[in-house]
PLY file of the C-alpha trace (Angstrom):
ply
format ascii 1.0
element vertex 92
property float x
property float y
property float z
element edge 91
property int vertex1
property int vertex2
end_header
1.73 -152.32 -213.41
1.99 -153.85 -210.02
-0.53 -156.03 -208.50
-1.11 -153.48 -205.56
-1.54 -150.75 -208.09
-4.56 -152.51 -209.54
-6.13 -152.35 -206.09
-6.13 -148.58 -205.99
-9.38 -147.01 -206.94
-9.56 -143.17 -206.84
-12.51 -141.86 -204.81
-15.76 -141.14 -206.96
-17.36 -137.59 -206.94
-19.97 -138.82 -204.58
-17.67 -140.45 -202.16
-15.75 -136.97 -201.94
-19.02 -135.29 -201.46
-20.35 -137.64 -198.45
-16.60 -137.15 -196.78
-16.90 -133.40 -197.15
-20.18 -133.41 -195.71
-19.24 -135.26 -192.73
-16.17 -132.53 -192.37
-18.51 -129.80 -192.73
-20.90 -131.23 -190.13
-17.87 -131.95 -187.66
-16.58 -128.32 -187.85
-20.04 -127.00 -186.85
-21.45 -126.07 -190.31
-19.15 -123.16 -191.24
-20.20 -120.93 -194.31
-17.73 -120.26 -197.14
-15.36 -123.45 -196.63
-16.95 -125.91 -199.01
-13.99 -125.95 -201.33
-11.67 -126.43 -198.14
-13.78 -129.25 -196.99
-14.12 -130.81 -200.70
-10.10 -130.68 -201.13
-9.70 -132.11 -197.39
-12.08 -134.98 -198.03
-10.47 -135.85 -201.26
-6.90 -135.93 -200.18
-8.07 -137.95 -197.00
-9.73 -140.58 -199.09
-7.03 -140.73 -201.56
-4.18 -141.42 -198.77
-6.60 -143.95 -197.09
-7.12 -145.94 -200.46
-3.34 -145.50 -201.10
-2.46 -146.98 -197.86
-5.00 -149.80 -198.26
-3.58 -150.66 -201.72
0.05 -150.67 -200.30
0.93 -147.70 -202.27
1.85 -145.24 -199.42
5.31 -145.13 -197.85
5.40 -147.26 -194.53
6.52 -144.39 -192.35
3.68 -142.12 -193.41
0.32 -142.52 -191.49
-2.88 -142.25 -193.43
-5.26 -139.18 -192.62
-7.51 -140.00 -189.56
-10.76 -141.55 -190.83
-13.96 -139.67 -189.89
-17.15 -141.74 -188.47
-18.84 -143.10 -191.63
-22.31 -141.52 -192.55
-24.32 -143.13 -195.11
-24.98 -140.99 -198.40
-28.77 -141.17 -197.47
-28.36 -139.81 -194.02
-25.73 -136.98 -195.29
-28.48 -136.11 -197.68
-31.23 -136.19 -195.04
-29.41 -133.46 -193.14
-28.32 -131.50 -196.09
-29.42 -127.80 -195.27
-26.93 -125.14 -195.75
-24.28 -127.14 -197.76
-23.92 -127.75 -201.22
-21.14 -129.91 -203.26
-18.93 -127.57 -204.99
-18.35 -127.61 -208.46
-16.09 -130.30 -210.08
-12.61 -128.40 -210.69
-11.74 -128.30 -214.26
-9.21 -130.68 -215.57
-6.39 -129.14 -217.31
-5.01 -131.00 -220.18
-1.93 -130.24 -221.91
0 1
1 2
2 3
3 4
4 5
5 6
6 7
7 8
8 9
9 10
10 11
11 12
12 13
13 14
14 15
15 16
16 17
17 18
18 19
19 20
20 21
21 22
22 23
23 24
24 25
25 26
26 27
27 28
28 29
29 30
30 31
31 32
32 33
33 34
34 35
35 36
36 37
37 38
38 39
39 40
40 41
41 42
42 43
43 44
44 45
45 46
46 47
47 48
48 49
49 50
50 51
51 52
52 53
53 54
54 55
55 56
56 57
57 58
58 59
59 60
60 61
61 62
62 63
63 64
64 65
65 66
66 67
67 68
68 69
69 70
70 71
71 72
72 73
73 74
74 75
75 76
76 77
77 78
78 79
79 80
80 81
81 82
82 83
83 84
84 85
85 86
86 87
87 88
88 89
89 90
90 91
């Protein structure tokens, strides 16, 4: 394993939830898009972390980061949004 690969840490469930919440807020709190927001947040955080760890190809730009919101602030404004259930892991 390379030194840069050791610096990559996948986002946690809570980090994805906070990012998905920001996306939900930015898009005007639309109903029925929780899973879309979750997947968008997960992809964005993975891309950002891989870029920081030097694992992304140099020619590709990472997803545009959103303004940071603390978990406490996101929770305080939490009406109308719930974290979607964790997707089931498929094991073969």
